[in-house]
N, C-alpha and C positions, 0 to 999 in steps of 0.2 A: 451532429452531422452537418447542420447548416452553418456552424461557426467556421469550419475550415474553408469552405468556398468563400465566405465573406472575408476571412482573413487573407486568403490568397489574392482575391481581387484587390484588397487594400494594398497589399505589398506590391502587386503588379502595377498599380496606378502610380505608386511612388517610386518604383524601381528605376525608371529612366531619369527622373529628377535627381535621385540619389546618385546614380551613376555619373551624371554630368557634374554634380557638386564634387564628388570624389575625384573625378578626373581633373577638374580645375584646381582642386586643392593640391593634388600630387604634382601638377605642372608648376604651381607656384613654389612648392617646396623645392623642386628640382632647380628652379630658376635662382632662388636665393641661397640654396645650399643646405637645406634641411630644416626640420621643425624648430630647432632652437633659434636659428637665425630668423626664421619666419616670425616667431613670436616677438622677438626683440624689435624687428623692423616694423611690425604692425603696431606695437605699442608706442614706439617713438613717432611713427607717422600719425598716430592718433593724437598725440600731444600737439603736433603742428596743425592737425585738422581742426581741433577745438579752437585754436587761436584764429585760424583762417575763416572758420565758419562764423565766428563772432564778427570779424571785420567785414566779411562779405554781407552779413545780415544787415549791417548798418546801411549799406548801399541798396540792398534788396528791398528794405522797408522804407527807403528814403521818401517816396511819394506819400506813403501813409503818415509818416512822422511829420512831414511838412504840412500836410492838411490838418493833422491832429493838433499840433502845437503852433502852427502858423509861423514857420521859420523860412529863411531864404537858403539859397545854395551855399552861401558863405557859412551860415550857422550849421547847416547839415555837415559841411566839411569839417567844422570845428569839433564835431562828435568824434571823428577819427583822429583829429589833431591832438586833442587833449589826452586821448588814450595813449597815443604814441609818445607824446611828450612826457607823460608820467612814467611810461616804460623806460624811456631813455634815462631818466634820473634814477630809477630803481635798479637798473641792470648792472650798474657798477658794483654795489655791494653784493649782488647776487653772484657776480663773477668770482669774487673772493670766496664766498661760501662754496661755490662749485668746485674750486681747487682744493678746498680744505675739509669739506664735510660730505656726507652721503647724498649723492645727487638724486637718487630715487625719492628720498624723503623730501627734498626741496620741491620736486615735481608734485608730490602728493599734497603738500601743504598749499602750493600755488593753485592746484586744480580745485581744492576745496574752497578757497577764498574766491576764485574765479566764479564758481557756481553761485556763491552767495551774492557777488556783485551783479551777476546777470539777473538774479531774482529781484534785487532791489531796483535795477534799471527798468525792469518791466512794470514797476509800480509808479514810475515817474509821472508827475502831473504838470511838469514845466520843463523848459529847456535847461534851466539851472540844475534841477534835480537830476536830469538825465546826464548832464555834463559831469556832475560829481560821481555818478556811478561809473562813467567811462574813465575817469581818473583812476578809480580803484581797479578797474579791469586792466588798464595799462600797466599798473604797478605789479600786479600778480602775474600777468602774461610775460613779463620781462624774464622770468625764469626759464622759459622754453629755449631761447637761443643758446646761452652758455651751457646748460645742462645737456641738451641734445647733442651739441657738438662734442663735448667732452666724452659722453657715453659712446658716440659713434667711433671716436678715436680709440677707445679702450676695448670695444667689442669687435672691431673689424680690421683686417689687414690693410696696409697702405695701398697696395696694388689694386684693391677692389673698392676703395672708398668712393670714387666717382660714381660707379655703378650702384653701390649700396645707397649712397646719398640720393640717387635718382628715385629709388623705391621709397625712401623715407620722405623726401620732399613731395612725392605724389600725394601725401597726406594733405599738404597745402592746397593742391589742386582739387582733391576730392572734398576737402572741407569748404573751400570757397564755392564749389558747385553746390554743395549741400545747403550752404547759407543762402545762396542765390535762388535756388529752385525750391527746396523744401520750406525753408523759413520764409522766403518771399511769397510763396503760395499760401502758406499758413497765415501770414499777415493779410493777404488779400481776402482770404475766406473768413477769418476771424478778426484779428487785430494784430498790430505790430507788437503789442505786449505779449501775446501768446507765443510769438516767435522767440522772444527773449526767455520766457519761462520754459519753453521746450528745450532750449540749449542748456539752461541751468540743470534740468533733469538729466540730460545726457552727460553733463559734467560729473554729476554724482555717481552715475553708473560707471563711468570710465575710471573714476577715482578708486572704486572698489576693485576693478580689474587690475589696474596698474600696481596697486599695493600688493596684490596676491601673486602677480605673474611676472613682474619685472625685477630681476636680481640686480644687485649692486656689483659691478665688475671691479677687479683690482686695477690699479693705475699702471700706466706704462705698457699696456698690451699684454699683461700677465694672464688676462682672462679672455683673450681674443678667441673668436669662434671660427675655426676653420670649417670647411664644408662638411656636412653630415655629422656634426657633433650632436649627440642626443640630449646632453645636459648643459644648459647655459651657464652653470656655475663651475663647470669643470675647467681645468687649466691645462690645455693642450697646446703644444707649439704649432705654429703654422709651417707648412711644408716649405723647404728651402726654395728661394726664388720667387715665392708668392707674396712675400711680405712687403717688399719695398721697391716697386718699379721705378719710381722717381729717383730714389737715392742710388739704385743700381745704375741707372742711366747716367747720373751725374758722376758717379765713381768711375764708370767706364771711360768717360770723357776727360777724366783728370781735373775736374773743376775743384778749385781750392776754396775753402771757407773764408769769410771776411774776418780777419783776426780781431778787429775792433768790436765785433758783435758776438764772438764766441763766449758763452757764459762759463765762468769759472767758479761760481758759487751756487748754492742750492736755490733754485727759483722759489721754493716754498717760503724762504725767508725774505723775499721781496715784498714790500708793501704794495698796495694797489697803485699808488702814484709811481713807484719805481717800475712796476710791471708795465704800466701804461706807457711810460716814457720809453721803455725798452722795445716793446712791440711796435711803437710808432717810429722807431729808428730802422726797422726792417723795411727796406724799399718796396719789396713785392707786397708785403702786408698792407702798406699804405695804399698801393695801387688797388688792391683787392677791396679795401674798405671804401675807397672813393667809388669804385665800380658798383659795389653793393648798394651804397647810399643812393647813387643815381638811378639804378635799376628799380629799387624799392620806392623811390620817390615817384617814378612814373606809375608803377603798379598800384601804389596807394591812391593816387588820384583816379586811376582807371577803375578800380573796384568800387570806389565811393560813388562815382557818377555814371557807371555803365548803364544801369537800369534807366536812369533819367535820360541819358543820351539816346539809347535805343528807342525809348518811347517817343522822343521828340524827332529824332533823325529818320527813323524808318517807320514810325507810326504803328509799332507792334503792340498788341494787347498782351496782358499777362500770360494768356494761354499760348500765344505765338512765341513769346519770349521763352516759355518753358520748353518749347520744341527746338528753338535755336541754340539755347545755352549748352545743352549736352554735346552738340556738334563742335562748337568752339572749345568746350571743355575737353573733348576727346583730343583735339589738337594739342592743347596744353599738357594733357596727361602723357601723350606720346612723346612730346618734347622733353618733359622732365625725366622720363624713363630712358630716353636715348642719349641725352646730352652727356651724362657721366660715362655711359658705356662707350661712346665714341671717343671721348678723351682718354679713357683708360686703354682702349685699343691702340691708339696712337702712341701713348706713353710706353706700353710694353714693346713697341717696335722702335724704340729709340728716339721718339719725338719728345724730347725732354720737356718742352714748354707747352705741350698739348693742352694742359689744363688752363692755359691762358689764351691760346689761340682759338680754341673751339668756342668759348663764350664770346670772344670778340666777333667772330663770324655770325654767331647767333643773334647778338644785339643788332648788328648791321642789317641782317635779313629781316628781323622783326620790324625795324623802322621802315624799310623799303616796302614791305608788304602791307603795313598798316595804313600807309598814306592813301592808297586807292579806296580802301574800305571806308575811310573817313570822308572822302570826297563825294561818294555816291549816296543816293537816297534809296537805291534798290537793294534790298536784303539779299536777293539772289546773286547779284554781282559781288556784294561785299563778303558773302559767306566764305568762299575759298580763300580770299585774302586774309580774313580774320582767322581762319583755321591755321594757315601757315604762320601768321604773325604770333598767334598765341603759343604755338609749338616752339617757335624760335625763342620767344621771350623766356619761356620756362626752361628751355634747354640750357640756358646759361648758368643756372644756379648750382646744379650738382657739381660740375667740375670746379667752380669757384669755391664752394664750401670745402671740397677736398683739398684744393690748393692751399687754403688757409692753414689746415692742419699740417701740411707738408713743410711749411716754412717757420713754424713756431714750436718751441720745446713743449713736450707733452704736459709738463707740469705747469705750463702757462696757458693751456687751452681755454680754461674757463675765463680767466681774466682777459685774455686776448679777444675772445668772442664777446665778452661784455663791452670792451672798448668799441669793437666793430658794431655791436648792436646799439650801443649808445648813439653813435653817429648815424647809423642807419635809421633808427627810430626817430632821431631828430629830423632827418629828411622826410620820413613818413608823417611826422607831425606837421611839418610845413606844407606838404603836398596838397592835402584836401582843401585847406583854406586857400592856398595859392590857386588851385584849379577853380574852386568856387568863385573866388573874387575876380579872377581873370574872366571867367565865363559870364559873370554878371556885368562886368565892364564892357567886354567885347560884344555881348549879345544885344545891348542897347534896348532889349525888350524885357529885361528883368528875368524872372525865373521861368518864363514861358518860351524863351527863345532858344531854339536848337543851335543857331548860328554861333552863339558864344561858346558853347561846349565844343563845337566842331573846330573852331579856330584854336581853342585852348589845347585840344588834343594834338592838332597839327604842330603847334609851336613846341609842345613837349616831346616831339619826336627827335628834336635836335640833340638833347642830352643823350639819347640812346646811341646816336651816331658818334658823339664824342666819347661815349663809353668804349666803343670798339677801338678807337684810336688809343685811349688810355691803356687798355689791356694789351694791345700789340706792343706798346712801349714797355710794359711790365714784363714781357716775356724775356727781355734781356737780363733782368736781375734775378729771375726765378731760379735758375740753376745754382747760382752762388748762394742764395738764401736757403735752398734745400740743403746744400753742403754745410752751411753754417749751423742749421738746426741739428743735423746729425752729429757734428763735432761738439756742439754744446751738450747734447745728451750723453755722448761718450765721456766728456769731461766731468759732468756733474754726477752721473749715475755710477761711475767707477768708485767714487767715495762712499756710495751707499751699499757697496758690495754687489753691484749688478753691472759688470762690464758690458758695454754695448758693442 
């Protein structure tokens, strides 16, 4: 008799929580288009979250690492630099593998090696040892860019890629926040080594999940997931008019392809060198690569020195930083979720180059709102500016990532992304050392001076403004390059028995 009341009370106490969870889950399913899409999005976002958490953790534990190993800002920046440099070298062969082998298998192997490298890094007794572990981490994380881009292209329709990329890139925001807050506090309470080991454990858990839950799609959109598909391995066609907003708009305007760039042979037979030369001849792709490199250059320096800067500029403790970071992170998350959606909305209404214009406006807004936050020492004044700036900076990425898929043949997505990632990670490799060195020089007070980092961040806003101008210039070539990619696919896929 007594068991029933007890069981009832237990169910009632958990009923509201369960109801909220169920409601949130259903809302998310509806937003992304069903459980199959939700699963793929979460897993791809998880891949980016692991990489971002690792990179953010380096900055979050920076003070502890500096005290433990006795290093300078420049040496702290080198930890991120060597990781990005190694990734830049490794990403080119990974791009070839992405276009020719099973991409889920590449991700699984890279996550396993990533976890091992994190474990070894946590054992480092010297800066040299830690640097070597960061080299290994950079090499294995190089797989994330080409594989995720290729999988997004094959899983999701063109018209929705900006919005879908927003959901997936939110993994970067959440991963960075996790590294900053969870790993940063773990390092503060225990040690910076425990933060590295915790990430290694999460990597092993995620490896098991991705092997079991992420299917390998067929190439060329044959496994795309229209809304409300129950099985992610099914091959259902996308509803007419939903697959290609950019190409439909270009076709309606009568934009002709560039005859010199239309492919007439199978891209699979192109070597890495030939593929790289080809994708670097696509004007819009070059603009997108430059923009990406500049944006990630700034972001790499920002994430490496944010904790150090906030500590010195605003005098915040670790506990206060824990309260501030979620607010700024919320701005970044809202930006990454809205940037692609806004660009897709304009594209569906005939604004052909929306995926170029929206990021340009976002970069300019980020620079304008970031400057006041850097000039004040009041966190109350800085917070709203940081909120808008973080949102604008992150809003640029989803439409840019979607635009890259628009202007490149789908059988070159992996290699094109590897070229882009090579140059982007090169910029990321240079950024932390550049920021650290410039901060040490301008600070004139060594590692204790906030002035050096303040001046450095202000100077680095100039490339963001330049990025806006670069993208606005690129909007002129985007329509023709979209038409060229479509013509290339029709030309090469007809020979494979798949008229486009």
